[in-house]
C-alpha positions as CSV (number, residue, x, y, z in Angstrom):
1,M,39.1,3.3,-69.9
2,V,39.9,-0.4,-70.3
3,S,38.2,-2.8,-67.9
4,F,39.4,-6.4,-67.4
5,R,36.9,-8.7,-65.7
6,F,38.7,-12.0,-65.1
7,G,35.8,-13.0,-62.9
8,V,36.9,-11.0,-59.9
9,N,35.0,-8.5,-57.9
10,H,35.6,-4.9,-58.7
11,I,35.3,-1.8,-56.6
12,S,34.6,1.7,-58.0
13,H,37.0,4.6,-57.3
14,Q,34.1,6.4,-55.6
15,K,33.5,3.4,-53.2
16,L,37.2,3.1,-52.4
17,Q,37.4,6.9,-51.7
18,T,34.5,6.6,-49.3
19,M,36.1,3.6,-47.6
20,L,39.4,5.4,-47.3
21,S,37.9,8.6,-46.1
22,A,35.9,6.8,-43.3
23,A,36.9,7.7,-39.8
24,N,38.3,4.2,-39.2
25,N,39.8,2.9,-42.3
26,Q,42.0,0.4,-40.4
27,T,39.9,-2.4,-42.0
28,I,41.3,-1.9,-45.5
29,L,44.5,-3.2,-46.9
30,L,45.3,-1.6,-50.2
31,F,47.9,-3.4,-52.4
32,D,49.6,-1.9,-55.5
33,V,50.5,-4.7,-58.0
34,R,53.0,-2.8,-60.2
35,R,56.7,-2.6,-60.7
36,P,58.7,-0.6,-58.1
37,E,59.5,2.3,-60.6
38,E,55.7,2.7,-61.2
39,Y,55.1,2.7,-57.4
40,Q,57.8,5.3,-56.7
41,T,56.4,7.7,-59.3
42,S,53.0,7.7,-57.7
43,R,50.6,5.5,-55.7
44,I,47.4,5.7,-53.7
45,K,48.2,6.8,-50.1
46,G,48.5,3.8,-47.8
47,S,49.1,1.2,-50.5
48,I,51.5,-1.6,-50.1
49,L,53.7,-2.6,-53.1
50,I,53.6,-6.2,-54.1
51,A,55.3,-7.8,-57.1
52,P,52.9,-8.8,-59.9
53,D,54.6,-12.1,-60.1
54,M,54.5,-12.8,-56.3
55,T,53.2,-16.4,-55.7
56,E,50.2,-17.1,-53.5
57,Q,52.6,-18.8,-51.1
58,E,54.7,-15.8,-50.8
59,F,51.8,-13.5,-50.4
60,M,50.2,-15.6,-47.6
61,A,53.6,-16.0,-45.9
62,Q,54.0,-12.2,-45.8
63,Y,50.4,-11.0,-45.3
64,G,48.4,-14.0,-44.2
65,D,48.4,-13.0,-40.5
66,K,47.4,-9.4,-41.4
67,I,44.4,-10.1,-43.6
68,P,41.7,-11.8,-41.4
69,G,38.7,-9.5,-41.0
70,K,40.1,-7.0,-43.5
71,S,38.8,-5.7,-46.9
72,L,41.5,-6.3,-49.5
73,V,41.7,-3.9,-52.5
74,F,44.2,-4.5,-55.3
75,Y,45.1,-2.2,-58.1
76,C,47.7,-1.8,-60.9
77,S,47.7,0.6,-63.9
78,V,44.3,-0.4,-65.4
79,G,43.3,-3.6,-63.6
80,Y,44.9,-6.3,-65.6
81,R,47.9,-7.4,-63.4
82,S,45.8,-6.9,-60.2
83,S,43.0,-9.0,-61.6
84,Q,45.4,-11.8,-62.5
85,F,47.0,-11.5,-59.0
86,I,43.6,-11.8,-57.3
87,Q,42.7,-14.9,-59.3
88,R,45.9,-16.6,-58.0
89,I,45.4,-15.8,-54.3
90,E,41.6,-15.7,-54.0
91,E,41.0,-19.1,-52.6
92,Q,43.7,-19.0,-50.0
93,V,42.7,-15.4,-49.0
94,K,39.0,-16.4,-48.6
95,A,40.0,-19.1,-46.2
96,K,41.4,-16.4,-43.9
97,N,37.9,-14.8,-43.5
98,V,38.5,-11.5,-45.3
99,T,35.5,-9.3,-45.5
100,M,36.1,-8.4,-49.2
101,I,38.6,-8.9,-52.0
102,S,38.3,-6.5,-54.9
103,N,40.1,-5.0,-57.8
104,L,40.0,-1.3,-58.2
105,K,38.0,-0.8,-61.5
106,G,40.2,1.1,-64.0
107,G,43.2,0.9,-61.7
108,I,45.3,3.9,-60.7
109,F,44.8,5.5,-64.2
110,R,41.0,5.9,-63.5
111,W,41.6,6.9,-60.0
112,Y,44.0,9.7,-61.2
113,N,41.7,10.6,-64.1
114,E,38.8,11.0,-61.7
115,K,41.0,13.6,-59.8
116,H,41.7,11.5,-56.7
117,P,45.1,12.2,-55.1
118,V,48.2,10.2,-55.7
119,I,51.5,10.5,-53.7
120,N,55.2,9.8,-54.0
121,N,57.9,10.0,-51.4
122,K,57.7,13.8,-51.3
123,G,53.9,14.0,-50.9
124,E,51.0,14.6,-53.3
125,T,52.1,14.6,-57.0
126,D,50.5,15.1,-60.4
127,D,52.9,12.5,-61.9
128,I,51.7,9.1,-63.0
129,H,53.8,6.3,-64.4
130,P,52.4,5.4,-67.9
131,S,53.8,1.8,-67.9
132,D,54.5,2.3,-71.6
133,E,53.6,4.5,-74.6
134,S,50.4,2.8,-75.5
135,W,49.0,3.0,-72.0
136,A,50.1,6.6,-71.6
137,K,47.3,7.6,-73.9
138,M,44.8,6.6,-71.1
139,I,46.1,9.2,-68.7
140,D,44.5,12.6,-68.6
141,K,47.4,14.9,-67.7
142,R,46.5,17.4,-65.0
């Protein structure tokens, strides 16, 4: 699995699963940094779709009042777009006293490959959007 560092904090799929399974997971905001068609095919339950090219000003205008005291986790297919996004917003987000800002290591592809559930509008699914043919090789079909 490809891993992009970009100097951002990463969280493992195991740690995220533990956090999401906690009795009170109201402290986590999970953001999906992919295109709408990818998000519609499948996503991690509870995630919020944001455009990969959203500016830091747009993000703060839309979510700035929701993030204080929260742990923010961002993901995309493999971690590239979400890492880039974190780099753009990190300084402004830290000023809002978030408890954590992390990129899901390996993105939704690793999450899926490690047998964690993904959903679409109908419920749990085994579909995953490959982004393109070259990235599709990284998905272990169930």
